[in-house]
Chimera marker file (.cmm) of the C-alpha trace (Angstrom):
<marker_set name="trace">
<marker id="1" x="0.161" y="0.367" z="0.563" r="1" g="1" b="0" radius="0.5"/>
<marker id="2" x="3.400" y="2.050" z="-0.034" r="1" g="1" b="0" radius="0.5"/>
<marker id="3" x="3.381" y="3.010" z="-3.489" r="1" g="1" b="0" radius="0.5"/>
<marker id="4" x="-0.420" y="4.640" z="-4.165" r="1" g="1" b="0" radius="0.5"/>
<marker id="5" x="0.693" y="6.805" z="-1.010" r="1" g="1" b="0" radius="0.5"/>
<marker id="6" x="3.974" y="8.069" z="-2.485" r="1" g="1" b="0" radius="0.5"/>
<marker id="7" x="2.784" y="8.682" z="-5.935" r="1" g="1" b="0" radius="0.5"/>
<marker id="8" x="-0.183" y="10.714" z="-4.517" r="1" g="1" b="0" radius="0.5"/>
<marker id="9" x="2.557" y="12.323" z="-2.580" r="1" g="1" b="0" radius="0.5"/>
<marker id="10" x="4.828" y="12.806" z="-5.460" r="1" g="1" b="0" radius="0.5"/>
<marker id="11" x="1.923" y="14.179" z="-8.013" r="1" g="1" b="0" radius="0.5"/>
<marker id="12" x="0.041" y="16.129" z="-5.089" r="1" g="1" b="0" radius="0.5"/>
<marker id="13" x="2.723" y="18.911" z="-4.006" r="1" g="1" b="0" radius="0.5"/>
<marker id="14" x="2.703" y="20.566" z="-7.652" r="1" g="1" b="0" radius="0.5"/>
<marker id="15" x="3.027" y="24.666" z="-6.787" r="1" g="1" b="0" radius="0.5"/>
<marker id="16" x="0.278" y="25.950" z="-8.470" r="1" g="1" b="0" radius="0.5"/>
<marker id="17" x="-0.015" y="27.955" z="-11.302" r="1" g="1" b="0" radius="0.5"/>
<marker id="18" x="-0.444" y="31.658" z="-12.183" r="1" g="1" b="0" radius="0.5"/>
<marker id="19" x="-2.788" y="31.322" z="-14.933" r="1" g="1" b="0" radius="0.5"/>
<marker id="20" x="-5.687" y="32.818" z="-17.000" r="1" g="1" b="0" radius="0.5"/>
<marker id="21" x="-8.171" y="30.430" z="-18.874" r="1" g="1" b="0" radius="0.5"/>
<marker id="22" x="-9.516" y="32.635" z="-22.008" r="1" g="1" b="0" radius="0.5"/>
<marker id="23" x="-13.263" y="30.813" z="-22.722" r="1" g="1" b="0" radius="0.5"/>
<marker id="24" x="-14.762" y="32.183" z="-26.165" r="1" g="1" b="0" radius="0.5"/>
<marker id="25" x="-18.376" y="31.145" z="-26.566" r="1" g="1" b="0" radius="0.5"/>
<marker id="26" x="-21.203" y="32.190" z="-28.904" r="1" g="1" b="0" radius="0.5"/>
<marker id="27" x="-25.236" y="32.693" z="-28.932" r="1" g="1" b="0" radius="0.5"/>
<marker id="28" x="-24.108" y="32.935" z="-33.008" r="1" g="1" b="0" radius="0.5"/>
<marker id="29" x="-24.233" y="30.003" z="-34.775" r="1" g="1" b="0" radius="0.5"/>
<marker id="30" x="-20.771" y="28.299" z="-35.405" r="1" g="1" b="0" radius="0.5"/>
<marker id="31" x="-21.685" y="28.439" z="-39.023" r="1" g="1" b="0" radius="0.5"/>
<marker id="32" x="-22.259" y="32.119" z="-39.029" r="1" g="1" b="0" radius="0.5"/>
<marker id="33" x="-18.553" y="32.861" z="-38.293" r="1" g="1" b="0" radius="0.5"/>
<marker id="34" x="-15.647" y="33.739" z="-40.769" r="1" g="1" b="0" radius="0.5"/>
<marker id="35" x="-13.035" y="33.826" z="-38.200" r="1" g="1" b="0" radius="0.5"/>
<marker id="36" x="-12.018" y="34.843" z="-34.174" r="1" g="1" b="0" radius="0.5"/>
<marker id="37" x="-9.414" y="36.618" z="-33.436" r="1" g="1" b="0" radius="0.5"/>
<marker id="38" x="-7.316" y="37.012" z="-30.217" r="1" g="1" b="0" radius="0.5"/>
<marker id="39" x="-5.022" y="39.637" z="-29.485" r="1" g="1" b="0" radius="0.5"/>
<marker id="40" x="-2.719" y="39.346" z="-26.168" r="1" g="1" b="0" radius="0.5"/>
<marker id="41" x="-0.583" y="42.390" z="-25.208" r="1" g="1" b="0" radius="0.5"/>
<marker id="42" x="0.885" y="42.773" z="-21.676" r="1" g="1" b="0" radius="0.5"/>
<marker id="43" x="2.092" y="45.285" z="-19.454" r="1" g="1" b="0" radius="0.5"/>
<marker id="44" x="4.258" y="47.073" z="-21.716" r="1" g="1" b="0" radius="0.5"/>
<marker id="45" x="2.270" y="46.836" z="-24.744" r="1" g="1" b="0" radius="0.5"/>
<marker id="46" x="4.001" y="44.190" z="-26.429" r="1" g="1" b="0" radius="0.5"/>
<marker id="47" x="1.587" y="41.383" z="-28.107" r="1" g="1" b="0" radius="0.5"/>
<marker id="48" x="1.873" y="38.645" z="-26.381" r="1" g="1" b="0" radius="0.5"/>
<marker id="49" x="-0.271" y="36.490" z="-28.049" r="1" g="1" b="0" radius="0.5"/>
<marker id="50" x="-1.620" y="36.647" z="-31.373" r="1" g="1" b="0" radius="0.5"/>
<marker id="51" x="-4.335" y="33.942" z="-32.722" r="1" g="1" b="0" radius="0.5"/>
<marker id="52" x="-6.355" y="33.245" z="-35.824" r="1" g="1" b="0" radius="0.5"/>
<marker id="53" x="-9.481" y="30.869" z="-35.820" r="1" g="1" b="0" radius="0.5"/>
<marker id="54" x="-10.804" y="30.511" z="-39.302" r="1" g="1" b="0" radius="0.5"/>
<marker id="55" x="-13.885" y="28.287" z="-39.605" r="1" g="1" b="0" radius="0.5"/>
<marker id="56" x="-13.278" y="28.068" z="-43.586" r="1" g="1" b="0" radius="0.5"/>
<marker id="57" x="-10.201" y="26.318" z="-42.652" r="1" g="1" b="0" radius="0.5"/>
<marker id="58" x="-10.895" y="22.264" z="-42.902" r="1" g="1" b="0" radius="0.5"/>
<marker id="59" x="-8.449" y="22.591" z="-39.411" r="1" g="1" b="0" radius="0.5"/>
<marker id="60" x="-10.115" y="24.953" z="-37.278" r="1" g="1" b="0" radius="0.5"/>
<marker id="61" x="-11.229" y="24.471" z="-34.053" r="1" g="1" b="0" radius="0.5"/>
<marker id="62" x="-14.675" y="24.621" z="-32.845" r="1" g="1" b="0" radius="0.5"/>
<marker id="63" x="-16.645" y="27.308" z="-30.573" r="1" g="1" b="0" radius="0.5"/>
<marker id="64" x="-16.518" y="27.287" z="-27.297" r="1" g="1" b="0" radius="0.5"/>
<marker id="65" x="-12.109" y="28.492" z="-28.083" r="1" g="1" b="0" radius="0.5"/>
<marker id="66" x="-10.207" y="27.926" z="-24.959" r="1" g="1" b="0" radius="0.5"/>
<marker id="67" x="-6.737" y="29.381" z="-24.477" r="1" g="1" b="0" radius="0.5"/>
<marker id="68" x="-4.442" y="29.031" z="-21.689" r="1" g="1" b="0" radius="0.5"/>
<marker id="69" x="-2.006" y="31.870" z="-20.716" r="1" g="1" b="0" radius="0.5"/>
<marker id="70" x="0.515" y="31.162" z="-17.945" r="1" g="1" b="0" radius="0.5"/>
<marker id="71" x="2.396" y="34.091" z="-15.973" r="1" g="1" b="0" radius="0.5"/>
<marker id="72" x="5.902" y="33.773" z="-16.831" r="1" g="1" b="0" radius="0.5"/>
<marker id="73" x="7.527" y="37.004" z="-15.136" r="1" g="1" b="0" radius="0.5"/>
<marker id="74" x="6.978" y="38.978" z="-11.879" r="1" g="1" b="0" radius="0.5"/>
<marker id="75" x="4.337" y="40.938" z="-13.592" r="1" g="1" b="0" radius="0.5"/>
<marker id="76" x="0.593" y="40.343" z="-12.569" r="1" g="1" b="0" radius="0.5"/>
<marker id="77" x="-0.910" y="43.326" z="-14.806" r="1" g="1" b="0" radius="0.5"/>
<marker id="78" x="-1.684" y="44.765" z="-16.729" r="1" g="1" b="0" radius="0.5"/>
<marker id="79" x="-2.684" y="42.211" z="-19.424" r="1" g="1" b="0" radius="0.5"/>
<marker id="80" x="-5.376" y="42.808" z="-22.342" r="1" g="1" b="0" radius="0.5"/>
<marker id="81" x="-7.346" y="40.719" z="-23.927" r="1" g="1" b="0" radius="0.5"/>
<marker id="82" x="-8.992" y="41.294" z="-27.005" r="1" g="1" b="0" radius="0.5"/>
<marker id="83" x="-11.384" y="39.097" z="-28.870" r="1" g="1" b="0" radius="0.5"/>
<marker id="84" x="-13.245" y="39.604" z="-32.247" r="1" g="1" b="0" radius="0.5"/>
<marker id="85" x="-15.624" y="37.646" z="-33.938" r="1" g="1" b="0" radius="0.5"/>
<marker id="86" x="-16.041" y="38.253" z="-37.582" r="1" g="1" b="0" radius="0.5"/>
<marker id="87" x="-19.339" y="37.141" z="-39.186" r="1" g="1" b="0" radius="0.5"/>
<marker id="88" x="-19.546" y="35.614" z="-42.654" r="1" g="1" b="0" radius="0.5"/>
<marker id="89" x="-22.142" y="39.328" z="-43.688" r="1" g="1" b="0" radius="0.5"/>
<marker id="90" x="-19.212" y="41.290" z="-42.290" r="1" g="1" b="0" radius="0.5"/>
<marker id="91" x="-20.295" y="42.225" z="-39.068" r="1" g="1" b="0" radius="0.5"/>
<marker id="92" x="-18.358" y="42.265" z="-35.838" r="1" g="1" b="0" radius="0.5"/>
<marker id="93" x="-18.574" y="41.327" z="-32.309" r="1" g="1" b="0" radius="0.5"/>
<marker id="94" x="-16.413" y="42.402" z="-30.214" r="1" g="1" b="0" radius="0.5"/>
<marker id="95" x="-14.898" y="42.019" z="-26.880" r="1" g="1" b="0" radius="0.5"/>
<marker id="96" x="-11.586" y="43.844" z="-24.524" r="1" g="1" b="0" radius="0.5"/>
<marker id="97" x="-10.789" y="43.385" z="-21.611" r="1" g="1" b="0" radius="0.5"/>
<marker id="98" x="-7.881" y="44.695" z="-19.195" r="1" g="1" b="0" radius="0.5"/>
<marker id="99" x="-6.925" y="42.596" z="-16.220" r="1" g="1" b="0" radius="0.5"/>
<marker id="100" x="-3.547" y="40.709" z="-14.587" r="1" g="1" b="0" radius="0.5"/>
<marker id="101" x="-3.382" y="37.560" z="-12.849" r="1" g="1" b="0" radius="0.5"/>
<marker id="102" x="-4.126" y="36.250" z="-9.235" r="1" g="1" b="0" radius="0.5"/>
<marker id="103" x="-0.595" y="34.713" z="-7.596" r="1" g="1" b="0" radius="0.5"/>
<marker id="104" x="-1.074" y="30.862" z="-8.070" r="1" g="1" b="0" radius="0.5"/>
<marker id="105" x="-4.275" y="30.931" z="-8.883" r="1" g="1" b="0" radius="0.5"/>
<marker id="106" x="-6.087" y="29.941" z="-12.169" r="1" g="1" b="0" radius="0.5"/>
<marker id="107" x="-8.653" y="32.404" z="-13.288" r="1" g="1" b="0" radius="0.5"/>
<marker id="108" x="-11.395" y="32.818" z="-16.304" r="1" g="1" b="0" radius="0.5"/>
<marker id="109" x="-11.776" y="35.556" z="-18.854" r="1" g="1" b="0" radius="0.5"/>
<marker id="110" x="-15.042" y="34.349" z="-20.116" r="1" g="1" b="0" radius="0.5"/>
<marker id="111" x="-15.080" y="36.337" z="-23.746" r="1" g="1" b="0" radius="0.5"/>
<marker id="112" x="-19.006" y="35.893" z="-25.072" r="1" g="1" b="0" radius="0.5"/>
<marker id="113" x="-19.318" y="37.191" z="-28.300" r="1" g="1" b="0" radius="0.5"/>
<marker id="114" x="-23.390" y="38.080" z="-28.092" r="1" g="1" b="0" radius="0.5"/>
<marker id="115" x="-25.097" y="38.242" z="-31.806" r="1" g="1" b="0" radius="0.5"/>
<marker id="116" x="-26.726" y="41.558" z="-30.185" r="1" g="1" b="0" radius="0.5"/>
<marker id="117" x="-23.628" y="43.428" z="-29.275" r="1" g="1" b="0" radius="0.5"/>
<marker id="118" x="-22.439" y="42.965" z="-33.705" r="1" g="1" b="0" radius="0.5"/>
<marker id="119" x="-21.382" y="46.530" z="-34.442" r="1" g="1" b="0" radius="0.5"/>
<marker id="120" x="-22.347" y="48.018" z="-31.089" r="1" g="1" b="0" radius="0.5"/>
<marker id="121" x="-18.779" y="49.188" z="-31.358" r="1" g="1" b="0" radius="0.5"/>
<marker id="122" x="-18.692" y="48.522" z="-27.133" r="1" g="1" b="0" radius="0.5"/>
<marker id="123" x="-15.419" y="50.134" z="-25.513" r="1" g="1" b="0" radius="0.5"/>
<marker id="124" x="-14.801" y="47.017" z="-23.298" r="1" g="1" b="0" radius="0.5"/>
<marker id="125" x="-17.681" y="44.109" z="-22.987" r="1" g="1" b="0" radius="0.5"/>
<marker id="126" x="-21.161" y="44.343" z="-24.510" r="1" g="1" b="0" radius="0.5"/>
<marker id="127" x="-23.567" y="41.753" z="-22.608" r="1" g="1" b="0" radius="0.5"/>
<marker id="128" x="-26.722" y="40.844" z="-24.138" r="1" g="1" b="0" radius="0.5"/>
<marker id="129" x="-29.607" y="38.951" z="-22.119" r="1" g="1" b="0" radius="0.5"/>
<marker id="130" x="-32.100" y="36.324" z="-23.732" r="1" g="1" b="0" radius="0.5"/>
<marker id="131" x="-34.047" y="39.529" z="-24.977" r="1" g="1" b="0" radius="0.5"/>
<marker id="132" x="-31.280" y="41.294" z="-26.701" r="1" g="1" b="0" radius="0.5"/>
<marker id="133" x="-30.785" y="43.984" z="-24.427" r="1" g="1" b="0" radius="0.5"/>
<marker id="134" x="-27.422" y="44.786" z="-24.735" r="1" g="1" b="0" radius="0.5"/>
<marker id="135" x="-25.193" y="46.503" z="-22.388" r="1" g="1" b="0" radius="0.5"/>
<marker id="136" x="-21.831" y="47.699" z="-22.694" r="1" g="1" b="0" radius="0.5"/>
<marker id="137" x="-19.785" y="47.172" z="-19.650" r="1" g="1" b="0" radius="0.5"/>
<marker id="138" x="-16.108" y="48.638" z="-18.435" r="1" g="1" b="0" radius="0.5"/>
<marker id="139" x="-12.949" y="46.884" z="-20.309" r="1" g="1" b="0" radius="0.5"/>
<marker id="140" x="-11.224" y="47.311" z="-16.457" r="1" g="1" b="0" radius="0.5"/>
<marker id="141" x="-11.859" y="43.850" z="-14.744" r="1" g="1" b="0" radius="0.5"/>
<marker id="142" x="-9.883" y="43.810" z="-11.304" r="1" g="1" b="0" radius="0.5"/>
<marker id="143" x="-8.385" y="40.257" z="-11.527" r="1" g="1" b="0" radius="0.5"/>
<marker id="144" x="-9.636" y="39.302" z="-8.123" r="1" g="1" b="0" radius="0.5"/>
<marker id="145" x="-13.428" y="39.158" z="-9.675" r="1" g="1" b="0" radius="0.5"/>
<marker id="146" x="-12.817" y="37.208" z="-12.490" r="1" g="1" b="0" radius="0.5"/>
<marker id="147" x="-14.602" y="33.839" z="-11.733" r="1" g="1" b="0" radius="0.5"/>
<marker id="148" x="-12.057" y="30.771" z="-10.828" r="1" g="1" b="0" radius="0.5"/>
<marker id="149" x="-11.717" y="28.174" z="-13.244" r="1" g="1" b="0" radius="0.5"/>
<marker id="150" x="-13.549" y="24.776" z="-12.113" r="1" g="1" b="0" radius="0.5"/>
<marker id="151" x="-11.104" y="23.019" z="-14.922" r="1" g="1" b="0" radius="0.5"/>
<marker id="152" x="-14.037" y="22.468" z="-17.368" r="1" g="1" b="0" radius="0.5"/>
<marker id="153" x="-14.773" y="24.920" z="-20.153" r="1" g="1" b="0" radius="0.5"/>
<marker id="154" x="-18.758" y="24.095" z="-20.354" r="1" g="1" b="0" radius="0.5"/>
<marker id="155" x="-18.906" y="25.937" z="-16.578" r="1" g="1" b="0" radius="0.5"/>
<marker id="156" x="-18.049" y="29.168" z="-18.136" r="1" g="1" b="0" radius="0.5"/>
<marker id="157" x="-20.165" y="29.400" z="-21.479" r="1" g="1" b="0" radius="0.5"/>
<marker id="158" x="-23.225" y="31.984" z="-22.579" r="1" g="1" b="0" radius="0.5"/>
<marker id="159" x="-26.180" y="30.309" z="-20.655" r="1" g="1" b="0" radius="0.5"/>
<marker id="160" x="-28.637" y="28.930" z="-22.636" r="1" g="1" b="0" radius="0.5"/>
<marker id="161" x="-31.859" y="31.124" z="-22.747" r="1" g="1" b="0" radius="0.5"/>
<marker id="162" x="-34.573" y="30.855" z="-20.253" r="1" g="1" b="0" radius="0.5"/>
<link id1="1" id2="2" r="1" g="1" b="0" radius="0.2"/>
<link id1="2" id2="3" r="1" g="1" b="0" radius="0.2"/>
<link id1="3" id2="4" r="1" g="1" b="0" radius="0.2"/>
<link id1="4" id2="5" r="1" g="1" b="0" radius="0.2"/>
<link id1="5" id2="6" r="1" g="1" b="0" radius="0.2"/>
<link id1="6" id2="7" r="1" g="1" b="0" radius="0.2"/>
<link id1="7" id2="8" r="1" g="1" b="0" radius="0.2"/>
<link id1="8" id2="9" r="1" g="1" b="0" radius="0.2"/>
<link id1="9" id2="10" r="1" g="1" b="0" radius="0.2"/>
<link id1="10" id2="11" r="1" g="1" b="0" radius="0.2"/>
<link id1="11" id2="12" r="1" g="1" b="0" radius="0.2"/>
<link id1="12" id2="13" r="1" g="1" b="0" radius="0.2"/>
<link id1="13" id2="14" r="1" g="1" b="0" radius="0.2"/>
<link id1="14" id2="15" r="1" g="1" b="0" radius="0.2"/>
<link id1="15" id2="16" r="1" g="1" b="0" radius="0.2"/>
<link id1="16" id2="17" r="1" g="1" b="0" radius="0.2"/>
<link id1="17" id2="18" r="1" g="1" b="0" radius="0.2"/>
<link id1="18" id2="19" r="1" g="1" b="0" radius="0.2"/>
<link id1="19" id2="20" r="1" g="1" b="0" radius="0.2"/>
<link id1="20" id2="21" r="1" g="1" b="0" radius="0.2"/>
<link id1="21" id2="22" r="1" g="1" b="0" radius="0.2"/>
<link id1="22" id2="23" r="1" g="1" b="0" radius="0.2"/>
<link id1="23" id2="24" r="1" g="1" b="0" radius="0.2"/>
<link id1="24" id2="25" r="1" g="1" b="0" radius="0.2"/>
<link id1="25" id2="26" r="1" g="1" b="0" radius="0.2"/>
<link id1="26" id2="27" r="1" g="1" b="0" radius="0.2"/>
<link id1="27" id2="28" r="1" g="1" b="0" radius="0.2"/>
<link id1="28" id2="29" r="1" g="1" b="0" radius="0.2"/>
<link id1="29" id2="30" r="1" g="1" b="0" radius="0.2"/>
<link id1="30" id2="31" r="1" g="1" b="0" radius="0.2"/>
<link id1="31" id2="32" r="1" g="1" b="0" radius="0.2"/>
<link id1="32" id2="33" r="1" g="1" b="0" radius="0.2"/>
<link id1="33" id2="34" r="1" g="1" b="0" radius="0.2"/>
<link id1="34" id2="35" r="1" g="1" b="0" radius="0.2"/>
<link id1="35" id2="36" r="1" g="1" b="0" radius="0.2"/>
<link id1="36" id2="37" r="1" g="1" b="0" radius="0.2"/>
<link id1="37" id2="38" r="1" g="1" b="0" radius="0.2"/>
<link id1="38" id2="39" r="1" g="1" b="0" radius="0.2"/>
<link id1="39" id2="40" r="1" g="1" b="0" radius="0.2"/>
<link id1="40" id2="41" r="1" g="1" b="0" radius="0.2"/>
<link id1="41" id2="42" r="1" g="1" b="0" radius="0.2"/>
<link id1="42" id2="43" r="1" g="1" b="0" radius="0.2"/>
<link id1="43" id2="44" r="1" g="1" b="0" radius="0.2"/>
<link id1="44" id2="45" r="1" g="1" b="0" radius="0.2"/>
<link id1="45" id2="46" r="1" g="1" b="0" radius="0.2"/>
<link id1="46" id2="47" r="1" g="1" b="0" radius="0.2"/>
<link id1="47" id2="48" r="1" g="1" b="0" radius="0.2"/>
<link id1="48" id2="49" r="1" g="1" b="0" radius="0.2"/>
<link id1="49" id2="50" r="1" g="1" b="0" radius="0.2"/>
<link id1="50" id2="51" r="1" g="1" b="0" radius="0.2"/>
<link id1="51" id2="52" r="1" g="1" b="0" radius="0.2"/>
<link id1="52" id2="53" r="1" g="1" b="0" radius="0.2"/>
<link id1="53" id2="54" r="1" g="1" b="0" radius="0.2"/>
<link id1="54" id2="55" r="1" g="1" b="0" radius="0.2"/>
<link id1="55" id2="56" r="1" g="1" b="0" radius="0.2"/>
<link id1="56" id2="57" r="1" g="1" b="0" radius="0.2"/>
<link id1="57" id2="58" r="1" g="1" b="0" radius="0.2"/>
<link id1="58" id2="59" r="1" g="1" b="0" radius="0.2"/>
<link id1="59" id2="60" r="1" g="1" b="0" radius="0.2"/>
<link id1="60" id2="61" r="1" g="1" b="0" radius="0.2"/>
<link id1="61" id2="62" r="1" g="1" b="0" radius="0.2"/>
<link id1="62" id2="63" r="1" g="1" b="0" radius="0.2"/>
<link id1="63" id2="64" r="1" g="1" b="0" radius="0.2"/>
<link id1="64" id2="65" r="1" g="1" b="0" radius="0.2"/>
<link id1="65" id2="66" r="1" g="1" b="0" radius="0.2"/>
<link id1="66" id2="67" r="1" g="1" b="0" radius="0.2"/>
<link id1="67" id2="68" r="1" g="1" b="0" radius="0.2"/>
<link id1="68" id2="69" r="1" g="1" b="0" radius="0.2"/>
<link id1="69" id2="70" r="1" g="1" b="0" radius="0.2"/>
<link id1="70" id2="71" r="1" g="1" b="0" radius="0.2"/>
<link id1="71" id2="72" r="1" g="1" b="0" radius="0.2"/>
<link id1="72" id2="73" r="1" g="1" b="0" radius="0.2"/>
<link id1="73" id2="74" r="1" g="1" b="0" radius="0.2"/>
<link id1="74" id2="75" r="1" g="1" b="0" radius="0.2"/>
<link id1="75" id2="76" r="1" g="1" b="0" radius="0.2"/>
<link id1="76" id2="77" r="1" g="1" b="0" radius="0.2"/>
<link id1="77" id2="78" r="1" g="1" b="0" radius="0.2"/>
<link id1="78" id2="79" r="1" g="1" b="0" radius="0.2"/>
<link id1="79" id2="80" r="1" g="1" b="0" radius="0.2"/>
<link id1="80" id2="81" r="1" g="1" b="0" radius="0.2"/>
<link id1="81" id2="82" r="1" g="1" b="0" radius="0.2"/>
<link id1="82" id2="83" r="1" g="1" b="0" radius="0.2"/>
<link id1="83" id2="84" r="1" g="1" b="0" radius="0.2"/>
<link id1="84" id2="85" r="1" g="1" b="0" radius="0.2"/>
<link id1="85" id2="86" r="1" g="1" b="0" radius="0.2"/>
<link id1="86" id2="87" r="1" g="1" b="0" radius="0.2"/>
<link id1="87" id2="88" r="1" g="1" b="0" radius="0.2"/>
<link id1="88" id2="89" r="1" g="1" b="0" radius="0.2"/>
<link id1="89" id2="90" r="1" g="1" b="0" radius="0.2"/>
<link id1="90" id2="91" r="1" g="1" b="0" radius="0.2"/>
<link id1="91" id2="92" r="1" g="1" b="0" radius="0.2"/>
<link id1="92" id2="93" r="1" g="1" b="0" radius="0.2"/>
<link id1="93" id2="94" r="1" g="1" b="0" radius="0.2"/>
<link id1="94" id2="95" r="1" g="1" b="0" radius="0.2"/>
<link id1="95" id2="96" r="1" g="1" b="0" radius="0.2"/>
<link id1="96" id2="97" r="1" g="1" b="0" radius="0.2"/>
<link id1="97" id2="98" r="1" g="1" b="0" radius="0.2"/>
<link id1="98" id2="99" r="1" g="1" b="0" radius="0.2"/>
<link id1="99" id2="100" r="1" g="1" b="0" radius="0.2"/>
<link id1="100" id2="101" r="1" g="1" b="0" radius="0.2"/>
<link id1="101" id2="102" r="1" g="1" b="0" radius="0.2"/>
<link id1="102" id2="103" r="1" g="1" b="0" radius="0.2"/>
<link id1="103" id2="104" r="1" g="1" b="0" radius="0.2"/>
<link id1="104" id2="105" r="1" g="1" b="0" radius="0.2"/>
<link id1="105" id2="106" r="1" g="1" b="0" radius="0.2"/>
<link id1="106" id2="107" r="1" g="1" b="0" radius="0.2"/>
<link id1="107" id2="108" r="1" g="1" b="0" radius="0.2"/>
<link id1="108" id2="109" r="1" g="1" b="0" radius="0.2"/>
<link id1="109" id2="110" r="1" g="1" b="0" radius="0.2"/>
<link id1="110" id2="111" r="1" g="1" b="0" radius="0.2"/>
<link id1="111" id2="112" r="1" g="1" b="0" radius="0.2"/>
<link id1="112" id2="113" r="1" g="1" b="0" radius="0.2"/>
<link id1="113" id2="114" r="1" g="1" b="0" radius="0.2"/>
<link id1="114" id2="115" r="1" g="1" b="0" radius="0.2"/>
<link id1="115" id2="116" r="1" g="1" b="0" radius="0.2"/>
<link id1="116" id2="117" r="1" g="1" b="0" radius="0.2"/>
<link id1="117" id2="118" r="1" g="1" b="0" radius="0.2"/>
<link id1="118" id2="119" r="1" g="1" b="0" radius="0.2"/>
<link id1="119" id2="120" r="1" g="1" b="0" radius="0.2"/>
<link id1="120" id2="121" r="1" g="1" b="0" radius="0.2"/>
<link id1="121" id2="122" r="1" g="1" b="0" radius="0.2"/>
<link id1="122" id2="123" r="1" g="1" b="0" radius="0.2"/>
<link id1="123" id2="124" r="1" g="1" b="0" radius="0.2"/>
<link id1="124" id2="125" r="1" g="1" b="0" radius="0.2"/>
<link id1="125" id2="126" r="1" g="1" b="0" radius="0.2"/>
<link id1="126" id2="127" r="1" g="1" b="0" radius="0.2"/>
<link id1="127" id2="128" r="1" g="1" b="0" radius="0.2"/>
<link id1="128" id2="129" r="1" g="1" b="0" radius="0.2"/>
<link id1="129" id2="130" r="1" g="1" b="0" radius="0.2"/>
<link id1="130" id2="131" r="1" g="1" b="0" radius="0.2"/>
<link id1="131" id2="132" r="1" g="1" b="0" radius="0.2"/>
<link id1="132" id2="133" r="1" g="1" b="0" radius="0.2"/>
<link id1="133" id2="134" r="1" g="1" b="0" radius="0.2"/>
<link id1="134" id2="135" r="1" g="1" b="0" radius="0.2"/>
<link id1="135" id2="136" r="1" g="1" b="0" radius="0.2"/>
<link id1="136" id2="137" r="1" g="1" b="0" radius="0.2"/>
<link id1="137" id2="138" r="1" g="1" b="0" radius="0.2"/>
<link id1="138" id2="139" r="1" g="1" b="0" radius="0.2"/>
<link id1="139" id2="140" r="1" g="1" b="0" radius="0.2"/>
<link id1="140" id2="141" r="1" g="1" b="0" radius="0.2"/>
<link id1="141" id2="142" r="1" g="1" b="0" radius="0.2"/>
<link id1="142" id2="143" r="1" g="1" b="0" radius="0.2"/>
<link id1="143" id2="144" r="1" g="1" b="0" radius="0.2"/>
<link id1="144" id2="145" r="1" g="1" b="0" radius="0.2"/>
<link id1="145" id2="146" r="1" g="1" b="0" radius="0.2"/>
<link id1="146" id2="147" r="1" g="1" b="0" radius="0.2"/>
<link id1="147" id2="148" r="1" g="1" b="0" radius="0.2"/>
<link id1="148" id2="149" r="1" g="1" b="0" radius="0.2"/>
<link id1="149" id2="150" r="1" g="1" b="0" radius="0.2"/>
<link id1="150" id2="151" r="1" g="1" b="0" radius="0.2"/>
<link id1="151" id2="152" r="1" g="1" b="0" radius="0.2"/>
<link id1="152" id2="153" r="1" g="1" b="0" radius="0.2"/>
<link id1="153" id2="154" r="1" g="1" b="0" radius="0.2"/>
<link id1="154" id2="155" r="1" g="1" b="0" radius="0.2"/>
<link id1="155" id2="156" r="1" g="1" b="0" radius="0.2"/>
<link id1="156" id2="157" r="1" g="1" b="0" radius="0.2"/>
<link id1="157" id2="158" r="1" g="1" b="0" radius="0.2"/>
<link id1="158" id2="159" r="1" g="1" b="0" radius="0.2"/>
<link id1="159" id2="160" r="1" g="1" b="0" radius="0.2"/>
<link id1="160" id2="161" r="1" g="1" b="0" radius="0.2"/>
<link id1="161" id2="162" r="1" g="1" b="0" radius="0.2"/>
</marker_set>
């Protein structure tokens, strides 16, 4: 019985990561998207990540999309994440957030691309309720208020209507 306890001791002592998981979901059918672009810039304004998921390509990932960002260095913030969904009809749904990391925790940026927010031009995050009422929210979000990652991307998607 020593082996299972030893394995638990070996694998149970890993240091927790300082990480952000960006979960991108939408109430717009994936077939209506042309592409989703993600741009992440760090504290100096330099690009940390630039990624495009082109749904016209055969190897494109399906929605929801998720990207993990692990802190490498001492600076926790600011971090800017911009997610832009371009629809096949040319309209654009944008989500922008300025936030940071929480030391030794994994937090989630829930980047919901609401169809009702297409072409609204919010400087920040646009949210919509099931009735289609939209609201522009600030792009600045304290990292401690971001939800904790549950380990399952499905817990962080746009809630179904009703």
